[in-house]
Each structure stands twice: as structure tokens, then as C-alpha cells.
C-alpha positions, -999 to 999 in steps of 0.1 A, spaced: 536 692 -98 520 722 -80 526 713 -43 509 746 -32 476 737 -48 478 701 -36 483 713 0 455 739 -3 432 712 -16 440 691 15 435 720 39 402 728 22 389 693 31 391 702 67 360 724 64 339 709 36 303 698 43 312 662 36 338 663 63 312 678 87 288 650 78 314 623 84 323 640 118 286 640 128 281 604 118 313 593 135 302 611 166 271 590 165 293 559 163 313 572 193 280 572 213 272 537 201 306 520 202 330 544 220 308 551 251 282 523 251 301 494 235 274 488 208 292 475 177 269 491 151 280 485 115 248 500 101 254 538 105 252 541 67 216 530 71 208 558 95 224 582 71 202 569 43 171 571 65 180 608 72 186 617 36 155 599 22 134 610 52 142 646 43 140 643 5 108 623 1 85 646 21 100 677 4 94 663 -31 62 643 -25 42 667 -2 61 699 -6 68 698 31 85 729 46 121 725 59 112 721 96 86 695 88 110 675 66 137 676 93 112 664 119 100 635 96 137 625 90 144 625 128 113 605 136 121 580 109 156 576 124 141 570 158 116 545 144 145 527 126 165 526 158 136 512 178 129 485 152 165 476 150 171 477 187 141 457 200 153 423 187 191 430 187 203 449 217 204 417 238 228 401 213 266 399 218 287 424 200 297 403 170 261 392 164 249 428 168 275 438 141 261 412 117 225 423 122 232 460 119 252 457 87 224 436 73 197 461 83 216 489 66 218 469 34 181 462 36 174 499 37 196 504 7 180 477 -13 145 488 -4 150 523 -17 165 508 -49 134 486 -55 118 494 -89 83 492 -73 91 523 -52 105 543 -81 79 571 -78 88 576 -42 125 568 -38 137 572 -75 151 536 -74 188 534 -84 187 570 -98 177 585 -64 161 618 -58 171 654 -67 161 690 -65 149 690 -29 173 715 -14 155 747 -25 139 752 9 173 751 27 190 775 4 160 799 4 170 806 41 205 817 30 213 851 45 244 856 24 240 878 -7 249 862 -41 286 866 -49 321 853 -41 334 853 -6 372 852 0 383 834 31 420 835 31 432 815 1 397 800 -5 369 815 -26 333 803 -19 300 812 -34 270 821 -12 256 785 -14 288 768 -4 294 793 24 259 788 38 260 750 38 295 751 55 283 775 82 252 754 89 270 720 88 298 730 112 274 748 135 254 715 137 286 696 144 296 721 172 261 719 188 262 681 186 296 679 202 284 702 231 253 680 236 273 648 237 299 663 259 272 673 284 256 638 282 288 618 288 296 640 318 261 634 333 249 604 353 235 590 320 270 591 305 285 573 335 259 545 332 265 539 295 303 538 301 297 513 328 276 492 304 305 493 280 329 480 307 307 454 324 269 455 318 263 428 344 278 450 371 255 479 360 225 456 359 233 444 395 230 481 406 194 481 394 199 499 362 178 490 331 207 482 307 184 475 278 168 509 281 201 527 282 213 508 252 182 518 233 186 554 243 222 554 231 212 537 198 186 563 192 209 593 200 237 580 178 212 571 151 197 606 151 233 620 147 238 597 117 205 609 101 215 645 106 248 636 89 229 620 60 210 653 54 241 674 55 259 649 33 233 651 6 224 689 7 254 702 -12 251 675 -38 214 683 -44 207 646 -49 204 614 -28 214 581 -44 214 546 -27 249 539 -40 263 565 -16 252 545 14 269 512 10 288 493 37 320 510 28 306 543 41 303 527 76 338 515 74 351 549 64 332 563 94 349 538 117 382 548 102 375 584 111 364 574 146 395 553 153 418 579 139 405 606 163 398 584 193 366 564 198 359 574 234 362 612 229 339 639 218 363 658 195 381 627 183 355 618 156 357 654 143 395 654 142 395 619 127 371 630 99 393 660 91 424 638 90 407 612 69 396 635 41 427 656 42 449 625 38 426 613 9 429 646 -8 467 649 -3 474 614 -15 452 618 -45 468 651 -54 503 637 -51 495 606 -71 477 625 -99 505 650 -100 532 623 -102 512 606 -130 507 638 -150 544 648 -147 555 613 -158 572 605 -125 549 575 -121 542 555 -153 529 522 -140 496 537 -128 467 555 -144 444 580 -126 417 553 -119 442 530 -103 456 560 -83 421 567 -69 420 531 -56 455 532 -43 448 562 -20 423 541 -1 450 514 3 474 540 16 448 552 41 442 516 52 480 510 58 481 543 78 452 530 99 470 497 105 501 515 117 480 537 139 463 507 155 498 492 161 515 522 176 486 543 189 455 522 192 436 549 212 437 573 183 450 609 182 430 622 212 420 589 229 430 577 263 445 542 264 426 534 296 394 537 276 404 506 256 398 482 285 365 467 273 349 438 290 
């Protein structure tokens, strides 16, 4: 078993575009749940809206990159408004049911055979990333960053992805320190008290839903660009649960918590997979095959999350005082 390569693989997961996408989507959940108290279980739907909203105009109308991004963001705003209008007055548990159902509706709509020419049905869409990589300033070749070697496309998507994450963190940090942020945190604690002060609670909830949804849609675009394909199977309910895992790991009422949580989540998955596969190949483990090991790593992450909730429920960076929800 090569422990060095296993460890390097886990460290590499800290900086992959997928980790960046998870960090961005989990940051959106921090706006929804951590700061505003909206129990949104439909963040995977926002990611799907972003991915398809970017891919469809590119393939169908040959839309340039800025136009495709604008369409994806407008689609996420429209979805947030349509989702929020009938649901934001619901209690947290009912809101969770409605949002998870809405995300599933999005997934089944894009899978419909009647929309195959537009969405690709179950096969999804591909070959829409050319406009993004045409802006790549890095010359073709291999770039050595310490022990890691990246080609120009991998380096470009990583630079863009983590720049977007950094900018999003800065924007959310400024928002939560502003009067707007104090109001939404007040809504999380006791929305009746905020309403008694003359604040429009419904409007603030809608704004938070839109902002967090736009972050989720940006995450969906970043998630799909390095793959060069968008498929509905990637946006199931388990994706939202993984995002909540990242959020809870880092701290749900923090700005950097979702980023740290996403890094830990993917590093632990890579480390457990490498150790299990290595043990199976070396013969140290004989009662598992590689398929079962891939499922077991999620079980181990689930056990780790349970222990975290028992011994440090606020997460790695969270403040225990922030857990006092109404």
C-alpha cells in the first residue's frame, strides 16, 4: 500500500473544482439555513438550474459565455421566486419537504423524453465548455505545483473556481456584517420579533433564498465545466445531503466554514477510498470488493458526521451560541 500517493490524493482534493463547487453551494446553504433559518433541501435543484441554464443556451443558440452565465443566473432567480412565493410562509419542516420535491421536479423535467432535443434527457448534454476554455491564458503544457502536475485546462478551471469561491466568501462576509445580515440573523432567531420592528420578513427571506440559490447555480456551472457534460443523475437528493454534510462539518453560521467543510468532506472520502482500495489490493481485507468499499466510505463519513454532531455540533469553525434557533 502506497501511503504517500494515498495522502497526496487526499491533499489534491482540497483544491479540485468539485470541492470548489461544493464549497460554493454549501455557502449558499449557509445563507439559507445558517444565517436565515430556511431549511432548504433543494440546493441540488439550483445547481441543476445553473448547469442546464448555462449549457442549453450555449448549445442551442451558440450563446457567448457572458450571455450563457447571465441566462443561468436569471433562471436561478426565477426558480427562487417561483419556489419562494408559495413556500416561505411555511414552517421549517414543511419548507424542507417542498424544496426537496421542487429539486426532484427539476431533475425529472430535464429527464423527460419529450425534451430530449433541448435537455438531452437521461443522457444529458455535452461539449458546451469550449467558450470557457477559449479564454484560458495558460499556454498548453504541464504545470508543476509542488508534487502535483496539472495541464493548462485543469489549472485554468481551478484558478477560476477558487477565485469565484473567494469572491463569494467576501460578498457574503460583507452582507452578514451589514444591517441586512443582522436582520436575517434576527429572522433566524425569532421572526416575530423582527416583524414587530416593522421589517418585511417575507421580503428578507426571499432575498436570502435568491442569493443562496444564485450561489448554488454558480456551483452547478463550476461542477459541470471540468466534466464537459451535464447529466440529471448528478443532481439527485443525495447531492443536497452531501452539501449539508460539508456545511455542518465546517460550521453552518460561518463564511469560511462551508469551504473548510467541503475540503474536509472530499479529502476524507479520498483518504478512506485510497486506504480501503489499498487494503483490498494488498489482501489485508478479503471480505470486501472495491464496489463495496466505495459504498463503505460514505458510511464512514456518516459515522464521522454523527460523532461531530455529538461532540462538536457547531462544526469546526462554528460558534456554539449560533445554535440557539427559535
